[in-house]
C-alpha positions in Angstrom: 9.4 -21.6 59.0 7.9 -24.3 56.8 5.3 -21.7 55.6 8.1 -19.3 54.6 10.0 -22.0 52.7 6.8 -23.0 50.9 6.1 -19.4 50.0 9.6 -18.8 48.6 9.3 -22.1 46.7 6.0 -21.0 45.2 7.3 -17.6 44.3 10.3 -19.1 42.6 8.1 -21.5 40.6 5.9 -18.5 39.5 9.0 -16.5 38.5 10.4 -19.4 36.5 7.0 -19.9 34.9 6.9 -16.2 34.0 10.4 -16.3 32.6 9.6 -19.4 30.5 6.4 -17.8 29.1 8.2 -14.6 28.3 11.1 -16.5 26.6 8.5 -18.4 24.5 6.9 -15.1 23.5 10.3 -13.6 22.6 11.2 -16.7 20.5 7.9 -16.5 18.6 8.4 -12.8 17.8 12.1 -13.3 16.8 11.5 -16.3 14.7 8.6 -14.5 12.9 10.9 -11.5 12.3 13.7 -13.8 11.0 11.4 -15.4 8.5 10.1 -12.1 7.3 13.6 -10.7 6.9 14.9 -13.8 5.2 12.5 -13.8 2.3 13.6 -10.5 0.7 17.2 -11.4 1.3 16.7 -14.8 -0.3 15.1 -13.2 -3.4 18.1 -10.7 -3.8 20.8 -13.4 -3.3 18.9 -16.0 -5.5 18.5 -13.4 -8.3 22.2 -12.5 -8.3 23.7 -16.0 -8.1 23.9 -18.4 -11.0 21.3 -21.2 -11.1 23.0 -24.6 -10.9 19.7 -26.4 -11.8 20.1 -29.0 -9.0 17.4 -31.6 -8.8 14.3 -30.4 -6.9 16.0 -26.9 -6.7 18.2 -28.2 -3.8 20.7 -25.4 -4.4 18.0 -22.8 -3.7 16.7 -24.8 -0.7 20.2 -24.9 0.8 20.7 -21.2 0.0 17.6 -20.3 2.0 18.6 -22.6 4.9 22.0 -20.9 4.9 20.4 -17.5 5.1 18.2 -18.6 8.0 21.3 -19.9 9.9 23.2 -16.6 9.4 20.2 -14.6 10.6 19.8 -16.9 13.6 23.4 -16.3 14.5 23.1 -12.5 14.1 19.9 -12.4 16.2 21.6 -14.5 18.9 24.3 -11.9 19.4 21.8 -8.9 19.1 18.8 -10.6 20.8 18.0 -7.7 23.2 18.1 -5.1 20.4 15.9 -7.2 18.2 13.4 -7.8 20.9 13.2 -4.0 21.7 12.7 -3.2 18.0 10.1 -5.9 17.5 8.2 -4.9 20.6 8.2 -1.3 19.6 6.9 -2.2 16.2 4.1 -4.3 17.8 3.1 -1.5 20.1 3.0 0.9 17.1 0.9 -1.4 15.0 -1.6 -2.1 17.9 -2.0 1.7 18.5 -2.4 2.4 14.8 -4.8 -0.5 14.3 -6.9 0.9 17.1 -6.8 4.4 15.5 -7.6 2.8 12.1 -4.2 4.1 10.8 -1.3 2.0 9.5 -2.0 -1.3 11.3 -1.4 -5.0 10.9 -3.5 -5.4 7.7 -1.7 -2.5 6.0 1.7 -3.9 7.0 0.8 -7.3 5.6 -0.5 -5.8 2.3 2.7 -3.7 1.9 5.0 -6.6 2.7 3.2 -9.0 0.3 3.2 -6.3 -2.4 7.0 -5.7 -1.8 7.7 -9.5 -2.0 5.7 -9.8 -5.3 7.4 -6.7 -6.7 10.9 -8.0 -5.8 10.0 -11.4 -7.3 8.9 -9.7 -10.6 11.9 -7.3 -10.8 15.2 -7.9 -12.4 16.8 -5.8 -9.7 15.0 -6.8 -6.5 17.6 -5.0 -4.3 16.5 -1.7 -5.9 12.9 -2.4 -5.0 13.9 -3.1 -1.4 16.1 0.1 -1.2 13.2 2.1 -2.7 10.9 0.9 0.1 13.2 1.7 2.9 14.9 4.8 1.5 13.7 8.3 2.4 14.5 9.3 -1.1 12.5 6.4 -2.7 10.1 6.9 -5.5 7.3 6.6 -3.0 8.7 9.5 -1.0 9.1 11.6 -4.1 5.5 10.8 -5.3 4.1 11.7 -1.8 6.0 14.9 -1.8 4.5 15.8 -5.2 0.9 15.3 -4.0 0.7 18.9 -2.8 -3.0 18.8 -2.0 -2.9 21.8 0.3 -1.8 24.0 -2.6 -4.5 26.6 -3.3 -4.3 25.9 -7.0 -5.1 22.2 -6.4 -8.1 23.1 -4.1 -9.5 25.6 -6.6 -9.2 23.1 -9.5 -10.9 20.4 -7.5 -13.7 22.7 -6.4 -14.3 23.9 -9.9 -14.6 20.3 -11.1 -17.2 19.6 -8.4 -19.2 22.6 -9.5 -19.0 21.6 -13.2 -20.3 18.1 -13.0 -23.0 16.2 -11.2 -24.3 19.1 -9.1 -27.8 17.6 -8.8 -26.5 14.1 -7.7 -24.4 15.7 -5.0 -27.6 16.2 -3.0 -27.1 12.5 -2.0 -25.4 13.4 1.3 -24.0 10.0 2.2 -22.1 9.7 -1.1 -21.5 13.3 -1.8 -17.7 13.2 -1.5 -17.5 10.1 -3.7 -19.7 11.8 -6.3 -17.6 14.9 -6.1 -14.5 12.7 -6.6 -16.1 11.2 -9.7 -16.6 14.8 -11.0 -12.9 15.3 -10.5 -12.2 12.1 -12.3 -14.3 13.2 -15.3 -12.6 16.6 -15.4 -9.0 15.1 -15.4 -9.7 12.0 -17.4 -11.4 13.9 -20.3 -8.7 16.5 -20.5 -5.5 14.5 -19.8 -2.8 14.4 -22.5 -0.4 11.5 -22.1 3.3 12.5 -22.5 6.2 10.3 -21.7 9.1 11.2 -19.4 12.6 11.6 -20.8 14.2 8.2 -21.6 16.0 6.9 -18.6 14.7 9.6 -16.3 11.6 9.5 -14.0 10.1 13.0 -13.5 7.3 13.4 -10.9 5.3 16.6 -11.5 3.6 18.2 -8.6 -0.2 18.2 -8.7 -0.2 22.0 -8.9 2.2 21.8 -11.9 0.0 19.3 -13.8 -3.0 21.6 -13.4 -1.3 24.1 -15.7 -0.4 21.6 -18.4 -3.1 18.8 -18.0 -0.3 16.6 -19.4 2.2 14.0 -18.2 2.6 10.2 -17.8 0.7 7.8 -15.5 2.4 8.9 -12.3 1.7 12.6 -13.0 -2.0 11.7 -13.6 -2.1 9.7 -10.4 -0.5 12.4 -8.4 -3.0 15.0 -9.6 -6.0 12.7 -9.1 -4.9 11.7 -5.6 -4.2 15.4 -4.6 -7.6 16.6 -5.9 -9.6 13.8 -4.2 -7.7 14.3 -1.0 -8.4 18.0 -0.7 -12.1 17.5 -0.9 -12.2 14.9 1.8 -12.0 11.7 -0.2 -9.7 8.7 0.5 -7.4 8.0 -2.5 -4.4 5.7 -2.8 -2.0 4.9 -5.6 -1.3 1.4 -6.9 2.0 0.1 -8.4 1.8 -2.6 -11.1 4.3 -3.7 -13.7 5.6 -0.5 -15.4 2.5 1.4 -14.4 0.9 3.4 -11.5 -2.8 4.4 -11.1 -5.1 5.8 -8.5 -8.0 4.2 -6.6 -10.7 5.7 -4.3 -12.1 4.1 -1.2 -15.9 3.7 -1.6 -16.9 1.7 1.4 -17.7 -2.0 1.8 -20.0 -4.5 0.1 -23.0 -2.7 1.4 -22.0 0.5 -0.5 -21.0 -1.2 -3.7 -24.5 -1.7 -5.0 -25.3 2.0 -4.6 -22.1 3.1 -6.2 -22.7 0.7 -9.1 -26.1 2.3 -9.6 -24.8 5.9 -9.4 -22.1 5.2 -12.0 -24.2 3.2 -14.5 -27.6 4.8 -13.9 -26.8 8.4 -13.4 -23.2 9.6 -13.7 -21.5 7.6 -16.5 -24.4 5.7 -18.2 -22.9 5.8 -21.7 -19.3 5.1 -20.8 -20.2 2.1 -18.5 -23.1 0.7 -20.5 -23.0 -3.1 -20.5 -19.8 -3.1 -18.5 -18.9 -4.0 -14.9 -16.9 -2.2 -12.1 -13.3 -3.1 -11.4 -12.1 -2.8 -7.8 -9.8 -4.2 -5.2 -11.0 -5.5 -1.8 -8.7 -5.3 1.2 -8.4 -8.0 3.8 -10.7 -6.1 6.1 -13.4 -5.7 3.4 -12.6 -2.1 2.3 -13.4 -1.6 -1.4 -11.2 0.6 -3.6 -12.4 1.6 -7.1 -10.2 1.9 -10.1 -9.6 5.5 -11.4 -7.0 4.8 -14.0 -6.7 7.3 -16.9 -7.3 4.4 -19.3 -10.6 3.7 -17.7 -13.3 6.0 -19.1 -15.5 5.7 -16.1 -14.9 5.2 -12.4 -14.4 1.4 -11.9 -13.4 0.9 -15.6 -11.2 -2.1 -16.6 -7.7 -2.4 -15.1 -4.8 -1.8 -17.4 -2.9 -4.4 -15.4 -4.6 -6.3 -12.6 -1.7 -7.3 -10.4 -0.8 -5.1 -7.3 2.9 -4.8 -6.7 2.8 -1.9 -4.3 0.5 0.6 -2.6 1.0 4.2 -1.7 -1.4 5.5 1.0 -1.9 9.3 0.8 -1.9 10.6 4.4 
């Protein structure tokens, strides 16, 4: 009898311990989500309210605290739904991180880029809506990167046959060298033409092949599509009033070789006495600048800050 009572008491303590541990995990997840949600909301409200210029910015501190309180109240009533959503997101990120897809580091970079972009913009709510809207500029740009189009493939292959054929015998860096050949073909023939005033037009890559003309996003779309179809890994970078392509070249161990290829063999005149410009991700991945204003791969940034990233899947 005493043994059964002791066993039930032990089980109850274990159950209570499990419930307390699970509740702690829930709280950590929910508090982290609340803080992440509160920042973009604060930027939007802060930008659209008059500044009272209180000492030590107390008006903005109180505003942020008020936003946190409102979010806590909402989460309290919708706790189960929030937990399910957050856990689903965590499972997705864990799986994608394992598959080297869209994982935690990519989410952190996109979130930081969005916050910076909202902070820089006069209309931060538009930046947020663009990020979460299916019809955002990101979605339109991705739709325009029609790299499976036969015209895009033929154009890319012709560029790889036109330049650096001997250097392409370097098997390890063949795709990167071929991507540099594509850069040379597009960069040397591109004619910059503005979009209509007040209207953003995103030309498909297959369309730009016919004209070799357009603005920075059209150039980036074409570059991204051509590199993608030959097996390279491109991405597009947003900065203030500008967008440009980058290519993944490896890590620090690959950078020295790429530097030699560009300066010593492929673009010796254009890069003479100059350095390479690139971005390094949190996990050490290096992305080389391919902007149309750079006359060699890794040429100077037109604008250095990164306000947004479009991964081409």
